C-alpha positions in Angstrom: -32.3 -7.0 -15.9 -34.7 -9.6 -17.2 -36.5 -8.7 -20.4 -39.4 -10.8 -21.6 -39.3 -9.9 -25.3 -38.6 -12.0 -28.4 -34.9 -12.2 -29.4 -35.4 -10.3 -32.6 -36.6 -7.3 -30.5 -34.1 -7.5 -27.7 -31.2 -7.9 -30.2 -32.0 -4.6 -31.8 -32.8 -2.8 -28.5 -30.5 -1.7 -25.7 -32.0 -1.4 -22.2 -30.3 1.0 -19.9 -30.4 0.4 -16.1 -32.8 2.6 -14.2 -29.6 3.8 -12.4 -28.0 5.2 -15.6 -29.6 8.6 -15.6 -29.2 8.8 -11.8 -25.5 8.4 -12.3 -25.4 10.8 -15.2 -27.5 13.5 -13.7 -27.1 12.8 -10.0 -29.4 14.6 -7.6 -30.6 16.9 -10.4 -33.5 14.6 -11.3 -34.6 14.6 -7.7 -34.6 18.4 -7.4 -38.2 19.6 -7.1 -36.9 23.1 -7.8 -36.6 22.4 -11.6 -40.4 22.4 -11.8 -40.3 26.1 -11.3 -37.5 26.9 -13.7 -37.7 28.2 -17.2 -37.4 25.6 -19.9 -34.1 27.1 -21.3 -32.7 27.3 -17.8 -33.4 23.6 -17.2 -31.8 22.7 -20.6 -28.7 24.7 -19.7 -28.4 23.1 -16.3 -28.8 19.6 -17.8 -26.1 20.2 -20.4 -23.7 21.4 -17.7 -24.5 18.5 -15.4 -24.0 15.9 -18.1 -20.6 17.3 -19.1 -19.6 17.0 -15.4 -21.0 13.6 -14.8 -20.2 11.7 -18.0 -17.2 10.1 -16.4 -19.6 8.2 -14.1 -21.2 6.4 -17.0 -18.8 6.3 -19.9 -18.0 2.6 -19.4 -21.6 1.5 -19.1 -21.8 0.9 -22.9 -18.2 0.1 -23.7 -19.1 -3.4 -25.0 -22.1 -2.2 -27.0 -22.5 -0.1 -30.1 -25.6 1.7 -29.0 -25.8 3.6 -32.3 -26.2 0.3 -34.1 -29.4 -0.5 -32.2 -32.9 0.4 -33.4 -34.2 1.5 -30.0 -32.6 2.7 -26.7 -34.7 2.3 -23.6 -34.1 4.5 -20.6 -36.3 3.8 -17.5 -36.4 7.0 -15.3 -37.5 7.5 -11.8 -37.7 11.2 -11.2 -39.8 13.7 -9.2 -41.6 10.8 -7.6 -42.8 9.3 -10.9 -41.7 6.6 -13.3 -41.1 7.4 -17.0 -39.7 5.6 -19.9 -37.6 7.4 -22.6 -37.3 5.7 -25.9 -34.8 6.8 -28.5 -35.8 5.4 -31.9 -33.1 5.2 -34.6 -30.2 6.5 -32.5 -27.8 6.3 -35.5 -29.6 9.3 -36.9 -28.1 11.4 -34.1 -24.7 10.9 -35.8 -25.7 12.2 -39.2 -24.9 15.8 -39.9 -27.9 18.1 -40.2 
């Protein structure tokens, strides 16, 4: 993927491939039926799917410490739309509550 940003930005940012979440969630993101589901039901289904599919993506970041980055960028193509998910300060996810 070619990124046209200054080096000080790209060095502190990790860009995932648009295929990452497809591999992690498989056909779940393409399932139009999730639109009609309850929020809690969707959350439970996503957690279950991620546990099953983690093996498909566990090596994608083996040479990167993504928790040392300032921003993680996830491009998403789902339900016939493009989205961009940004995780700012991912190292905060490792701190106890």
